[in-house]
C-alpha positions as CSV (number, residue, x, y, z in Angstrom):
1,M,-192.5,32.7,-58.1
2,Y,-190.0,31.4,-55.5
3,N,-187.4,33.8,-54.2
4,P,-184.4,32.1,-52.5
5,E,-184.1,35.1,-50.2
6,N,-187.4,33.9,-48.6
7,K,-186.1,30.4,-47.9
8,Y,-185.8,31.0,-44.1
9,D,-189.4,32.4,-44.0
10,Y,-190.7,29.1,-45.4
11,L,-188.6,26.9,-43.2
12,S,-189.6,28.9,-40.1
13,K,-193.3,28.8,-41.0
14,G,-193.0,25.1,-41.5
15,L,-191.3,24.6,-38.2
16,K,-194.0,26.6,-36.4
17,C,-196.6,24.4,-38.1
18,L,-194.9,21.2,-37.0
19,Q,-194.7,22.5,-33.4
20,R,-198.4,23.2,-33.4
21,G,-199.2,19.8,-34.9
22,D,-200.2,21.2,-38.3
23,F,-198.3,18.4,-40.0
24,F,-199.6,18.8,-43.5
25,E,-199.1,22.6,-43.4
26,A,-195.5,22.1,-42.3
27,H,-194.9,19.9,-45.4
28,E,-196.6,22.6,-47.6
29,E,-194.2,25.3,-46.3
30,W,-191.1,23.2,-46.5
31,E,-191.8,21.9,-50.0
32,I,-191.6,25.3,-51.5
33,P,-187.8,25.8,-50.9
34,W,-187.1,22.1,-51.0
35,K,-187.8,22.1,-54.8
36,Y,-184.8,24.3,-55.2
37,M,-182.4,22.5,-53.0
38,S,-179.9,19.9,-54.0
39,G,-177.7,17.1,-52.6
40,H,-177.7,16.3,-49.0
41,V,-179.6,19.5,-48.1
42,R,-182.4,18.3,-50.3
43,S,-182.4,14.8,-48.8
44,F,-182.4,16.2,-45.3
45,W,-185.4,18.4,-45.9
46,Q,-187.1,15.6,-47.8
47,A,-186.8,13.5,-44.6
48,M,-188.2,16.4,-42.6
49,I,-191.1,16.6,-45.0
50,Q,-191.6,12.9,-44.7
51,L,-191.6,13.1,-40.9
52,S,-194.4,15.7,-41.1
53,V,-196.5,14.0,-43.8
54,G,-196.1,10.7,-42.0
55,A,-197.5,12.3,-38.8
56,H,-200.4,13.7,-40.9
57,H,-201.1,10.2,-42.2
58,L,-201.0,8.8,-38.7
59,R,-203.4,11.4,-37.4
60,N,-205.8,10.3,-40.2
61,S,-205.4,6.6,-39.3
62,N,-203.3,5.8,-42.3
63,L,-200.8,3.6,-40.5
64,T,-199.3,2.1,-43.7
65,G,-198.7,5.6,-45.2
66,C,-197.1,6.8,-42.0
67,R,-194.8,3.8,-41.6
68,N,-193.8,3.9,-45.3
69,L,-192.9,7.6,-45.1
70,W,-191.1,7.4,-41.8
71,N,-189.0,4.4,-43.1
72,K,-188.1,6.3,-46.2
73,A,-187.1,9.3,-44.1
74,L,-185.0,7.0,-41.8
75,K,-183.2,5.6,-44.9
76,R,-182.5,9.1,-46.1
77,C,-180.9,9.9,-42.7
78,E,-178.8,6.8,-42.8
79,M,-177.6,7.7,-46.4
80,I,-176.7,11.2,-45.3
81,L,-174.8,10.0,-42.2
82,A,-172.9,7.5,-44.3
83,D,-171.3,10.4,-46.1
84,N,-168.3,11.7,-44.1
85,T,-168.3,15.0,-45.9
86,V,-171.6,16.1,-44.2
87,R,-170.8,18.6,-41.6
88,D,-174.1,19.0,-39.7
89,R,-174.4,15.5,-38.4
90,D,-176.1,16.3,-35.1
91,C,-179.4,17.4,-36.6
92,V,-179.5,14.3,-38.9
93,T,-178.8,12.0,-35.9
94,Q,-181.6,13.7,-33.9
95,L,-184.0,13.4,-36.8
96,K,-183.1,9.7,-37.2
97,E,-183.7,9.2,-33.4
98,I,-187.2,10.7,-33.5
99,L,-188.1,8.6,-36.6
100,T,-186.8,5.4,-34.9
101,E,-188.6,6.2,-31.7
102,S,-191.8,7.1,-33.5
103,L,-191.8,4.0,-35.6
104,H,-191.3,1.9,-32.4
105,K,-194.2,3.7,-30.7
106,V,-196.5,3.0,-33.7
107,K,-195.4,-0.7,-33.6
108,I,-196.3,-1.1,-29.9
109,G,-199.6,0.9,-30.3
110,Q,-198.5,4.1,-28.6
111,D,-199.1,7.6,-30.0
112,P,-195.8,9.2,-31.2
113,L,-197.3,12.5,-32.2
114,P,-196.7,14.3,-28.8
115,A,-193.0,13.2,-29.1
116,V,-192.9,14.6,-32.7
117,Q,-194.2,17.9,-31.5
118,S,-191.9,18.0,-28.6
119,F,-189.0,17.2,-31.0
120,A,-190.1,20.2,-33.1
121,S,-190.3,22.5,-30.1
122,N,-187.3,21.4,-28.1
123,I,-184.8,19.9,-30.5
124,V,-185.2,21.6,-33.9
125,T,-183.8,25.1,-34.0
126,E,-183.4,27.7,-36.7
127,D,-179.8,26.6,-37.0
128,W,-181.2,23.6,-38.8
129,F,-182.2,26.0,-41.6
130,D,-178.5,26.2,-42.5
131,F,-177.9,22.5,-42.8
132,E,-175.0,21.6,-45.0
């Protein structure tokens, strides 16, 4: 049974997985608290989950699955940024940038996974766990 007091534990474990390149495992950790989120917070974490599962698909040579998920995540970011009441715009903008960059790299035949891991290690912080 999910305990909301453990939300940060799941988000932290998921981030560590993403940093290591354990993309599917990141999704597994994040999905647990995501089920209990709502509004823009839920959409933001859905986009993070789609980033990680898209990377998993890419690693398994499923380019269509990767592109589809990353495009959906990109649309979620754009939807969130269109709402002027969202306070934590920087993390959404940074997520949108890595998605855009990664989709471009896939399009030109480059591997975006090192950039995704670098994003997880150098851009995403525990402050993101309090996204509002």
